[in-house]
N, C-alpha and C positions, 0 to 999 in steps of 0.2 A: 799834362794829364788834367782831367776835370771836364766840366761841361763844355760842349762845343755847339750847342743848339739851345733854343729857347726851352726853359725847363717848364714842367707841368705845375699847375697851381698847387700850392701847399706842399710841394715836395721839398726834401732836404737838399738844398742847393749847396754847392761848394765852388770855390773860385778855381780858375784855370791857373796852372803853374807849369813852367818848363823845368823838367828834371832829367837826370841821366841815370841809367841803370847799367850795371855790369852784365856781361853775357851770362846766359844760363840755358840749361837744357829744360825742356817742358814735355810732359806726356802729350802725345798726339790727341788723345781722347781722355774723357773722364775715366776714373777708375770703375771698372765694371763689376757686376755681381760675381762673375767668374774669377776675377783677379782678387777681390776681397775675400772670396771663399778660401783661397790659398792661405790667407792669414788665419781664418777661422779654423781650417783643418790643421794648420801647424800648431796652433795653441791647443786644439783638442788632442792631437797626437803627443804633444809634450805632457799634457796632464795625464794621459793614459800611460805613458812610459814611466812617469814619476810614481803613479799608483801601482803599476805592475812590478816596479823594482822592490816593492815591499814583500812580494811572494816569489820573485825571480830576480836574483842579483845580476843576471846577464843583461838586463835592461839599462844598467849603468856601467860606465867605464871608470875603474878605480886606479888604473895605472897608465903611465904614458908609454910611448913606444920603447923606451929603454928599460921599462920594468920598475920605474920608480913610482911610489905611491903618490897620487894626487892629493893636494890639500882638500879640494872640494870635488867629489866625484861629479862626472858629467853624464848626460843622457846618451845612450848608445842608439844612434839613429839608423844603424845598419841592422838592428834587431827588429824583425817584422812584428807587428802587433796582431795577435790572433783574434781579429774581430769575428771571423766566421767559425773557427773551430777551437775555442779556448778550452783548457781543462777546467776542472771544478773551481779551483781557487782563482784562476784568471777570469772565469765567467762572473764570479761574485764581484771582482774589482771593476770589470768593465760595465757591468749592469748598473753600478752606482753612478755612472755618468749619463744615464738615461732616465726619463720619467718612468717611475714604477708605481704600482699599487694605486692609491687614490688619485695621484697626480696624472696617471695615464688615462686618457679618454677613450681610446680604442686599442685595437691590436697593433696599430702602427707604432714601431719603435722610434721615439722622438728623443733627440739629443737635448739634454737640459742646458740651454744656453746660459743660464745664470752662473754656471760654474767656469765659464771661459774667461778667466782672468789673465791679463797680461801685465807684467811688471817691467818697468824700464826706468833708466836713470839718465840724467843729463847734467851738464855743468852750467850753472847760471853765470854766463859771462858778464851780464850787466852788473851783477853784484861784485864780481871779481875786478871789474874795471874801475870801480869807484876809487877816488883818490885816497880816502881814508882806509881802504882795504888793500892798498898796494903792498906788495912783498918788499920788505927792507932788506936789500942784498948785503948791506954793510953789517947789519945786526943778525942777519940769518933767520928771520922769522916774521910773523905777523904780529901787530898789536903789541909792540914792545916799547916801553918808556924807560929812559935811564933815570935812576934815582940816586945816582952818585957815581963816583969814578969806578968804572969797570963792573958795575952791578946793573942787573936788569930786573924788571918785575912785570908779570903778566898784567895787562890792562883790560878791563871789561867795558871800556868806554865805547868800543865799536862792536856792534852785534850784526851778524848776517842773518838774512831770512832764507829759509830753505823749506821745501815741501817734503813731508813724510807721508807714508802710506802703510796701513796695516789692516788686518781683519780682526774685529772684536770678537768676544765670546759668542755673540749671536750670529756670527758669520757674515756680518755686514762690512763692506769696505769703508774705512775711515781715512779720508785724505785731510791732513792737517798742515797748517803753516806754522812753524815754530821759529823762534829766534835763538841763535846760539852764538857764544863768544867765538870769535875768529882765532883759531890756533893753527889750522892746517888746511891743505887744499881740499880735503874731503868735506870741509864745512860749506863749500860752494856747490856740492853735489846734491841734487834733489832727486826724489823718488816718487813715482806715481804707479798706482795699481788701478786698473780699470777693466770693466767688463767690455769685451769688444764685439759682441754679437749685435747686429743691427736691430733697432727697435721696429719690428714689423707692424706693431700696433699704430704707428704713425699714420698709416693709411686710413684708419678709422678716427683717430684723434684730430687730424687736421681738417676733417670735413663733417659738418653737422648734417644730419638727415640725408646721408648718401650711403648707398650700398657698395662699400669697398672691401668687404670681407675677402673676396677672391684674391685681391692684391696682397692683403695681409697674410694669407696662407701660402701664396704661390710666388710672389714677385722675387723674393730672395731664394727660396727653396727650389723652385722648378728650373731644370736646365734650359728650358725654352727662353728664360730670361737672362741667360748667361752673359750675352753681349749687350745688355742694357746697363745703364749707369746705376751703381749702388746708391741707395738712399736710406734714410733712417739712421745715418751715421753722424754722430755729434762731432764738433770740432775737436774734442778731446780724443775721441776714437780715431779720427783722421790723423792726429799727431801720433798716436800709438802705431798706426799702420806705417807711417813714414819711418818711425824708429825701427820697426821690424824689417821693413824693406831694405834699409841701410845695413842692418845686421846681416841679413840673409845674403845680400850681394857681396859685401866685404868678406864674409866667411868663405864664400866661394872664391874670391880673389886670393885670399891668404892660402887656401888649400892648393890652389893652382899657381902659386908664386907670382900672382899678379899684383897690380898697384891698387891700393885702397883708393876709394873715390870719396868725393865730398858727400855729405849727408843728403839723403832725400828729405824734402820738407814741403810745407805748403808755400805757395808763392806769396810774396808781399803784395800789397794792393797796387803798388807802382809796377811791379813785374807783371802782374796779371793784365793790367791795362795796356802796357806796352806790347805784350804778346797778343792781346785781343785786336789791337789796331793793325797788326800785320804789315808793318812799314808805312802805313798811311796815317801820318800823325794827326790829321784833322778829320779823319773819317768818322761818321756817326755810328756805323755798324761795322763788324769785323770784315764783311765782304767789300767794304769800300764805298758803297753808294748811300744814298739818302732814303732808300725805299726798301720795303720788306718783301717785295715780290720781284721775280725776274720779268723780262719783257714779255714772256709768254703767260704771266700771271701766276707762276708757281711760287709758293712761299720758300724763303731761304733759311728758315729756322723752325723749330718746334716750339710754339708758344700758344697763347690764347688770342686768335686773331679777331674774333668777333664775340658778341655777347652770348656766352654759353655754347658757342659752336666750336668746341675743342677740336673736333675732327676735320675742320676745314683745311688744316695743313697736313692731313693724312694720319694723324695719331691722336688718340684719346688722351693718353697720359704720356709717359716717356717714350722715346723711340730708341732703336738700336744706335749705339754710338756710330759716328761717321755716316749717318744716313743723309746728311746734307754736305754740300761742298765745303772744303777747308778754306781758311784764309791764306794769305800769301806766305805765311810762315809754315803752312802745312798743318795747322791745328784745326781740329774739328770741334763743333758745338761750343765755340766760345761765346755764342749767344743762344739762349734757349736750351731746351731739353732739361737740364737741371742747373740751378744756380750752384755756385761753387764757393767753398770756404777759402779764405785767405789767412795768412798768419797775422794780419794786422788788426789791432784793436780799433774799435770804432770810436771816433770823436768827431763831433760836428765840425770843428774848426781845425783838424790836424793839418790840413794843407798850409795853414798859416805858420806853423812852427816846425814841421819836419824839415830835414835837410834836403837840399836840392841834388845831392849825390846819393844814390841808393836810398831814397827816402823810405822810412819804415817807423811806424809808431806801434810798438808792442808793449803789452802789459800783462804780466803773469798775475792773475787775480789771486789774492789770498783767500783762504777758506772763509774768513770773516767778512770779506768785502761784500758790499751790496750788489745787486744784480746789474745795476747800471755800469759797473766796471767789468762785467763779463760779456760785453758786447764785442762781437767780432765782425769784420767787414765781409759781406757776401756780395759776389759780383756775377753778372752774366744773365740774370733772368732765367725763368724756368718754363716748363710746359704749361703752368697755370697762370703765368704773368702776361700782362698786356705789353705791347711792343716797346714802351718807353724804357722798361727795365732791360731790354736787349742792347741798349746803346752802350758803347764802350766806356763812356764817362760816368754812367749812372751807378751810384753805390747805395747799398742799404746794409742792414745788419741783422744778426740773430744771436741769441745768447749761446755761449760756448757749450753748454750742457744740454741743449735742446736737439731733438731728433726730428727731422722733417722729411716728408715724402717728396719734396721738391728740391732738396739741397744735397749735393754730392761734392766731389773734390777731385783734383788731379795733383800730381806732384811735380816739383822742379828740383834741379840739382845745379849748384853753382858750377860754372865752366872754368876749368883751369887753362891758362893761356898757353896751350901747346897745340900746334896744328895736328 
């Protein structure tokens, strides 16, 4: 992996390195608006059922199949939401999810995207794998120190870092990083709450003195863009989508007595580059050649081919996914269309210190960390980039909480070694 051609002047160069990656599944295309809308609608319906359960108990399940009371009631997904014909109490609840009064600019009923919060949890295995955090099987616990024969005492010498998330009195999401004495497994579990609606204003924010209001209003909302790659999604929102996708798929597997699968996730930088090269280790572009046109003069990707002539490749902005031929792995748009988030943190010299087996440099930025530690690797180039960013070995970065009109993502899933 790394550069395999002369680099452009003043670019962020990196050395070439031979590495090996394990097998994995990867989405054929970038996640589309239509696919991401499933996530948005699921969160919307979850919030609606939670609100409606306050006026109608049938929107929650309180007992299991044997009639035993559940410790925590769960949402009843078989109960239909009366979006069209609610009664008076239900209408009052559902109306609270839409812009009303002074916030409504016309008669069109608009969903309030600011209420679409998704909360998820994960185990910080990096913290758990530290030598000082190792579970002592002989003593049966964490952080134990013997102070005499047969006696133990809790030790606060080792603290673990975990992320917490809550909503303050003003209704704002507060994500904090705290340190806690290690006593039990739950101390390795972090929580995050995030708004998952794409930032449609990125179409205006990214371009000065340009009329992009139609994209801001229509690109994500209009069904005509359903097969276009989703943009305006931050790295953190992409992480939330991966968590939801894993939950949705494994819930289906459990209900149908199937096998749970590995988590969906963003690819590491090495995985992305391996997939982009499509079996051609030294290829400059995913299609294998050193040129960006076919023999007939047709462009092989959606990018900025000339100065200001965005439409020379047939598209002004993004194109429908799979509009160009795939590489030898059957993957579409590994160059151009939209750049793609990876799970890897950006460091100028990480090729020098990452392992040569499944290399990955990841850093979970604390809430107090400076912005330089929030950089994530972005690969593939986009519809607004010149062709050097389309090369398989070229890397750049963006901050994990930024939303861009030219960055999307696709998911991967580790392959279990069974034919």
